[in-house]
C-alpha distance (Angstrom), angle and dihedral (degrees) to the residues before:
residue distance angle dihedral
M1 . . .
Q2 3.79 . .
I3 3.77 115.0 .
Q4 3.88 123.3 -148.6
I5 3.75 113.1 -139.8
T6 3.70 105.0 -152.4
S7 3.80 130.1 -176.7
E8 3.80 89.3 -109.7
F9 3.71 92.5 54.0
I10 3.83 89.6 51.2
Q11 3.77 90.0 50.7
Q12 3.84 88.2 51.6
I13 3.89 88.7 52.1
E14 3.79 92.3 48.5
Q15 3.78 90.4 48.6
L16 3.83 93.1 53.6
I17 3.80 90.1 46.3
A18 3.90 91.8 51.3
Q19 3.94 86.3 51.0
Q20 3.89 91.3 46.5
D21 3.76 88.3 -130.3
G22 3.80 97.1 159.1
H23 3.78 93.8 164.6
A24 3.79 93.8 57.7
L25 3.83 91.1 46.8
K26 3.75 92.9 51.5
Q27 3.93 89.5 51.2
L28 3.79 92.1 45.3
L29 3.92 94.4 50.6
A30 3.85 98.3 33.3
D31 3.78 95.7 110.9
F32 3.74 98.7 35.0
H33 3.81 121.6 121.7
F34 3.79 116.6 -122.2
A35 3.76 89.5 -114.1
D36 3.89 88.6 59.7
I37 3.75 89.5 48.6
A38 3.78 89.8 52.3
E39 3.76 90.7 52.9
I40 3.78 91.3 50.3
L41 3.82 90.5 50.8
E42 3.80 91.2 55.4
E43 3.78 89.9 55.1
L44 3.74 94.4 51.6
N45 3.86 126.7 74.6
S46 3.83 117.7 -107.1
D47 3.76 97.1 -95.4
Q48 3.79 92.4 48.1
A49 3.83 92.0 47.2
T50 3.84 90.7 50.3
Y51 3.81 90.9 50.4
L52 3.85 89.1 55.5
I53 3.77 93.4 45.5
K54 3.80 91.0 52.6
L55 3.89 90.9 45.9
L56 3.76 103.4 49.4
E57 3.81 128.5 67.3
S58 3.79 113.5 -82.6
E59 3.71 90.0 -130.2
I60 3.82 86.8 71.8
T61 3.79 101.8 30.1
S62 3.81 94.4 50.3
E63 3.89 87.7 59.7
A64 3.80 92.5 42.5
L65 3.79 90.2 54.1
M66 3.74 91.7 57.2
E67 3.79 89.9 54.0
V68 3.68 101.5 50.9
D69 3.88 125.7 88.1
D70 3.80 113.8 -80.2
D71 3.79 93.6 -117.1
V72 3.90 90.0 51.8
R73 3.79 91.9 50.9
E74 3.83 91.6 46.7
K75 3.88 90.7 53.6
I76 3.81 89.9 48.7
L77 3.74 95.8 47.8
D78 3.83 91.0 49.2
R79 3.91 86.5 62.7
L80 3.77 95.2 48.3
S81 3.88 124.9 84.6
P82 3.81 119.4 -121.9
K83 3.81 89.8 -103.9
E84 3.80 91.8 51.2
I85 3.81 90.1 51.7
A86 3.69 90.7 48.0
V87 3.83 92.9 54.6
E88 3.84 88.2 52.6
L89 3.78 91.1 49.0
S90 3.81 92.4 51.1
E91 3.92 89.1 65.8
M92 3.86 93.3 48.6
D93 3.82 129.9 90.6
T94 3.80 107.5 -105.9
D95 3.86 95.2 -108.0
D96 3.78 90.6 54.4
A97 3.84 92.8 44.5
A98 3.84 90.2 50.6
D99 3.89 89.1 50.4
V100 3.74 90.5 53.2
V101 3.89 94.1 47.7
A102 3.78 89.7 47.6
E103 3.76 90.1 58.1
L104 3.83 91.1 56.0
D105 3.88 125.4 90.2
E106 3.80 111.1 -94.7
D107 3.80 93.2 -112.3
I108 3.77 90.9 53.4
Q109 3.92 93.3 46.3
Q110 3.70 93.3 66.0
K111 3.84 95.1 46.6
V112 3.80 90.3 49.3
I113 3.78 94.5 49.7
E114 3.82 90.2 48.3
K115 3.85 89.0 56.4
I116 3.85 93.4 54.2
D117 3.84 108.4 107.9
D118 3.79 94.6 -160.0
E119 3.79 104.4 77.5
E120 3.79 92.0 -167.5
L121 3.71 92.3 55.2
A122 3.80 91.8 48.0
A123 3.80 90.5 50.4
D124 3.90 88.1 50.1
I125 3.77 93.0 51.0
V126 3.77 91.6 48.8
E127 3.90 90.2 51.5
L128 3.76 94.7 46.9
I129 3.87 97.2 48.4
S130 3.85 87.6 53.2
Y131 3.83 91.8 67.1
D132 3.91 123.6 78.9
E133 3.72 104.5 -90.4
K134 3.84 91.5 -128.7
S135 3.83 93.1 52.5
A136 3.78 128.1 89.7
G137 3.75 87.5 -105.5
G138 3.80 91.2 56.8
L139 3.79 92.4 47.8
M140 3.77 101.3 43.2
A141 3.80 127.0 97.7
K142 3.81 121.6 -143.1
E143 3.85 95.2 -136.8
L144 3.79 112.4 101.2
V145 3.82 142.8 126.6
Q146 3.80 111.5 -102.0
V147 3.74 128.5 177.6
K148 3.80 134.1 -178.1
E149 3.82 120.1 -116.5
T150 3.86 87.9 -133.2
W151 3.79 96.2 60.1
T152 3.72 123.0 100.4
V153 3.88 120.1 -119.4
A154 3.74 91.5 -107.1
G155 3.87 95.0 50.2
C156 3.76 87.7 44.3
V157 3.74 93.4 57.7
R158 3.83 90.9 50.0
E159 3.76 92.9 50.9
M160 3.85 91.8 44.8
R161 3.78 90.7 56.8
R162 3.84 90.2 53.1
Q163 3.73 94.5 48.1
A164 3.79 96.2 42.8
K165 3.79 91.1 65.4
N166 3.91 89.3 76.1
V167 3.88 94.1 42.1
T168 3.89 117.0 84.5
R169 3.81 93.1 -161.0
V170 3.85 126.9 14.0
H171 3.79 104.6 -142.5
S172 3.80 98.3 161.9
I173 3.76 142.3 -2.0
Y174 3.76 112.9 -130.1
V175 3.84 124.7 -153.5
T176 3.81 123.2 -147.5
N177 3.73 136.6 172.4
R178 3.84 127.1 -119.2
D179 3.82 90.5 -73.6
G180 3.71 95.8 49.0
I181 3.77 96.2 -108.3
L182 3.88 110.2 152.1
K183 3.85 109.9 -109.5
G184 3.74 101.7 166.8
R185 3.82 148.0 -62.7
L186 3.76 134.7 -74.5
S187 3.73 124.7 -129.9
L188 3.88 113.2 -138.1
K189 3.73 89.6 -140.4
D190 3.72 92.8 54.6
L191 3.69 91.8 47.7
L192 3.87 94.0 52.0
T193 3.78 92.7 47.4
A194 3.76 98.2 43.4
P195 3.89 119.9 95.9
E196 3.77 112.5 -95.6
K197 3.83 92.6 -120.6
A198 3.80 94.1 49.8
H199 3.80 117.8 108.4
I200 3.78 124.6 -116.0
S201 3.79 88.1 -123.7
D202 3.74 88.4 68.5
V203 3.81 98.3 50.7
Y204 3.79 107.4 31.9
I205 3.87 124.7 104.0
P206 3.89 109.2 -118.7
K207 3.85 92.5 -159.5
V208 3.79 112.7 85.9
D209 3.79 132.5 153.0
Y210 3.86 113.6 -129.8
V211 3.80 143.4 160.5
T212 3.76 133.0 -147.1
V213 3.77 126.2 -117.3
H214 3.79 89.4 -105.5
T215 3.88 94.9 54.0
E216 3.83 111.2 119.7
G217 3.77 117.8 -113.4
E218 3.87 93.2 -117.8
E219 3.86 89.3 56.9
V220 3.75 91.2 49.1
A221 3.75 90.3 53.1
R222 3.81 91.6 46.8
V223 3.79 93.6 51.3
M224 3.82 93.8 46.0
Q225 3.83 89.5 48.0
K226 3.76 94.0 47.5
Y227 3.69 96.3 50.5
D228 3.79 96.6 31.8
L229 3.88 94.5 -122.2
E230 3.88 124.2 176.0
A231 3.85 88.1 -163.3
I232 3.85 137.6 7.1
P233 3.78 126.4 -157.9
V234 3.80 120.6 -124.1
V235 3.81 123.4 -144.5
D236 3.81 133.4 -172.5
D237 3.80 125.7 -122.6
N238 3.82 89.2 -80.0
G239 3.80 93.6 53.2
V240 3.86 92.0 -107.6
L241 3.85 111.8 149.2
V242 3.82 107.5 -115.5
G243 3.83 105.5 161.2
R244 3.84 149.4 -33.8
I245 3.74 139.0 -111.5
T246 3.75 117.5 -139.6
I247 3.85 127.8 -154.8
D248 3.77 93.5 -108.4
D249 3.80 91.6 57.3
I250 3.76 93.8 49.3
V251 3.81 91.6 46.7
D252 3.69 88.5 55.1
F253 3.77 90.5 50.5
I254 3.83 92.6 49.4
K255 3.78 89.2 49.5
D256 3.80 91.9 51.3
E257 3.74 93.0 46.7
A258 3.86 92.1 48.3
E259 3.75 92.6 51.1
R260 3.87 89.9 49.1
D261 3.84 92.0 50.0
Y262 3.77 91.6 46.3
Q263 3.72 90.8 52.5
M264 3.81 91.9 46.1
A265 3.84 89.4 50.8
A266 3.71 88.4 53.4
G267 3.69 92.5 51.2
I268 3.78 103.1 -100.4
S269 3.80 113.4 131.8
Q270 3.85 100.2 -157.4
G271 3.69 138.5 28.9
V272 3.72 111.0 -85.5
E273 3.79 138.1 161.3
A274 3.83 131.4 -136.0
D275 3.75 93.6 -109.2
D276 3.86 95.1 47.4
S277 3.84 118.6 121.6
I278 3.74 120.5 -79.5
F279 3.83 90.2 -115.6
R280 3.87 92.4 54.3
L281 3.69 92.6 46.4
T282 3.78 92.8 47.4
R283 3.76 91.2 50.5
A284 3.76 91.6 51.7
R285 3.81 96.5 48.1
L286 3.85 108.0 29.7
P287 3.86 97.9 72.2
W288 3.72 92.1 59.7
L289 3.69 93.0 44.4
V290 3.71 90.5 52.3
L291 3.83 87.2 52.9
G292 3.79 89.0 53.4
L293 3.85 90.0 48.7
F294 3.82 93.2 55.6
G295 3.79 89.3 43.9
G296 3.82 88.4 55.2
L297 3.86 91.0 46.0
G298 3.70 88.7 51.2
A299 3.85 89.6 54.8
V300 3.77 88.6 49.2
F301 3.84 92.6 55.0
I302 3.84 90.5 48.0
M303 3.78 91.3 53.8
Q304 3.72 90.9 47.2
D305 3.82 88.6 62.9
F306 3.83 89.2 59.5
E307 3.77 97.1 44.8
E308 3.71 94.0 124.5
A309 3.80 92.6 48.1
L310 3.80 90.2 52.2
E311 3.79 89.3 54.3
K312 3.83 91.3 55.0
Y313 3.82 95.1 37.6
A314 3.75 103.4 29.0
I315 3.78 90.0 164.6
L316 3.77 89.7 73.5
F317 3.87 88.6 65.0
F318 3.80 91.0 60.2
Y319 3.95 91.7 52.1
T320 3.84 95.9 52.7
P321 3.79 94.6 86.7
L322 3.82 88.8 50.8
I323 3.87 91.7 52.7
A324 3.81 91.9 45.4
A325 3.81 93.8 46.8
M326 3.82 94.5 48.0
A327 3.89 89.9 48.5
G328 3.72 92.1 52.0
N329 3.80 94.4 43.7
V330 3.79 94.8 48.0
G331 3.85 91.3 45.4
V332 3.77 91.4 51.9
Q333 3.83 93.7 47.0
S334 3.69 90.7 52.8
S335 3.65 99.1 43.0
A336 3.78 91.2 47.0
I337 3.71 95.1 56.4
I338 3.79 91.5 46.6
V339 3.85 93.6 49.0
Q340 3.82 89.8 49.0
G341 3.82 89.0 50.7
L342 3.73 92.5 48.2
A343 3.82 91.2 50.3
N344 3.85 88.9 50.8
D345 3.85 94.2 40.8
V346 3.77 94.4 -123.1
V347 3.87 96.5 119.5
K348 3.82 97.4 98.6
G349 3.74 140.6 132.9
S350 3.78 131.7 49.4
L351 3.81 120.6 -11.7
L352 3.72 88.8 -144.6
N353 3.86 90.2 60.5
R354 3.75 89.0 46.9
F355 3.79 88.8 50.9
L356 3.82 95.1 48.7
K357 3.85 91.4 46.1
E358 3.76 93.5 51.4
L359 3.81 90.9 43.1
G360 3.77 91.3 54.4
L361 3.82 93.5 46.0
S362 3.81 92.7 49.8
L363 3.72 91.8 46.2
I364 3.84 92.4 55.9
N365 3.88 91.3 46.5
G366 3.83 91.9 44.0
V367 3.78 94.4 50.2
A368 3.80 91.0 45.7
L369 3.86 93.6 49.3
G370 3.74 93.7 40.8
L371 3.79 93.2 53.1
L372 3.77 89.1 49.1
V373 3.78 90.6 55.0
I374 3.79 93.0 47.5
L375 3.81 90.9 48.8
F376 3.82 89.9 48.3
N377 3.76 90.1 51.7
A378 3.75 92.6 48.4
V379 3.84 90.5 52.5
I380 3.80 92.2 53.1
G381 3.82 93.1 43.4
K382 3.79 103.4 -108.6
P383 3.89 119.3 159.0
L384 3.91 114.3 -88.7
D385 3.81 94.4 -128.1
V386 3.81 91.9 53.4
S387 3.88 91.2 46.5
L388 3.82 90.0 51.0
A389 3.79 90.4 49.2
I390 3.75 91.6 52.6
G391 3.83 94.1 41.4
I392 3.79 95.4 49.3
S393 3.74 92.3 43.2
L394 3.79 89.8 53.3
L395 3.77 89.9 50.2
V396 3.87 94.1 51.5
V397 3.82 90.9 43.1
I398 3.80 93.4 53.7
I399 3.79 91.8 48.5
M400 3.85 89.8 49.4
A401 3.81 94.5 46.9
A402 3.86 92.2 47.7
I403 3.75 92.8 50.5
I404 3.86 92.6 48.2
G405 3.80 92.0 43.7
T406 3.89 90.0 52.0
F407 3.77 100.0 44.1
V408 3.76 105.5 35.0
P409 3.85 92.4 66.9
I410 3.77 92.3 46.4
I411 3.83 90.6 50.1
L412 3.83 91.5 46.8
D413 3.85 91.6 49.1
K414 3.81 91.2 49.5
R415 3.76 90.3 53.0
G416 3.94 92.0 50.2
I417 3.84 94.1 -105.8
D418 3.78 118.4 132.7
P419 3.88 104.4 -101.5
A420 3.86 90.5 -150.5
I421 3.72 87.0 83.4
A422 3.90 87.5 69.7
T423 3.85 91.8 65.1
G424 3.81 94.9 59.4
P425 3.86 137.0 67.4
F426 3.77 90.6 -55.5
I427 3.74 94.9 72.4
T428 3.86 95.6 30.5
T429 3.83 91.7 54.7
S430 3.81 94.2 45.4
N431 3.82 91.4 49.2
D432 3.83 90.2 48.6
I433 3.75 92.6 55.1
F434 3.88 94.7 44.2
G435 3.81 91.6 43.2
I436 3.87 93.0 56.6
L437 3.74 91.2 43.0
I438 3.80 90.8 53.3
F439 3.82 91.7 43.3
F440 3.76 94.1 57.4
Y441 3.93 98.8 41.9
I442 3.87 90.2 48.7
S443 3.86 90.0 46.7
K444 3.82 88.8 47.8
A445 3.81 91.8 51.2
I446 3.89 92.5 47.7
L447 3.81 101.1 38.8
G448 3.87 95.9 33.4
F449 3.70 101.6 -133.2
């Protein structure tokens, strides 16, 4: 059943919190899903949300904490003691628990880990936070169902029942040898139909897709998408099975990466939210605006060098915004397609073929748009030589912008730099400057000023 969280309901919650009526709150929220609790927490102030976290069962609040916005969770955790945080962590999957601990200050991290009663969970968290957060090791959870190839089917079933108590969803059953090295996977159908005395080595499937703890998150997502996997095992450098990554974790990773790339393309240098502080928002946006400012000043200096020409052919001045806009638009279009292709691992083959393809496409677009400009100028009675100068300039600018938009992301990617940067103000500003420069030099060559 879906629950509508209205402003009136939030006011009722706030009133009960103000009255410290914990019994009434528990009754009111008894049947709520953790996602609904998370929505309520985001509508309350930090003190009210913390009161609710301390009041409700950790089985629910631990899940709700993972659903709320990062900033909301941070403010709540700041108001909880290390012991209270440890209690919440004990109800989480290891990957979620590690994410929460990683968000804490280093001095608090150790205090929280020391308060965790489950020594195995504490050790798992320490291991997980040691990996790069964008690697398979940083994304994986330790909960999984693992069986030995030497076990019998009957013994395997008994052990699986024990292990499954700690696993929310059993996507796959992994088979290892005595040393824990991943050997394959076990089909539930084969397990149920095999004789009880048969050994797992006789029924398991040796072919299994896996990643290492150092595999980048983007590569994990690509493998899971390619082979349509709900989960993928993770091994260490020695091939020992150490965890698994489930589809919900990789979807969250993809979503976070997409949001970051979108902000970068819009000229925002770090992940921010609409309700962040003015200082944080300014720090994220100002650097790219400064870049745009210097780009604009560069265009001003270029136009100053052609001041006499603008006096003679004033019409050129009115077409500079058109040239700059088309250069920026074409560059963004080309770079966006390439960045998307790099993310999906479909940008392959010869760079020469890619160059020729982009050259042909931009040539068609440039000729079409240049002819439209010439036709427009003819209709409004502008001189033919001026129209040709503008049309040819537009053609060359479009070709230049398309090539830059195509190859800058590829070059950045090969150098280990996020190519998403090439879809933002960086490439727009550079294309604007080059576009205006080309416009005036071609106009100079045709018009003879």
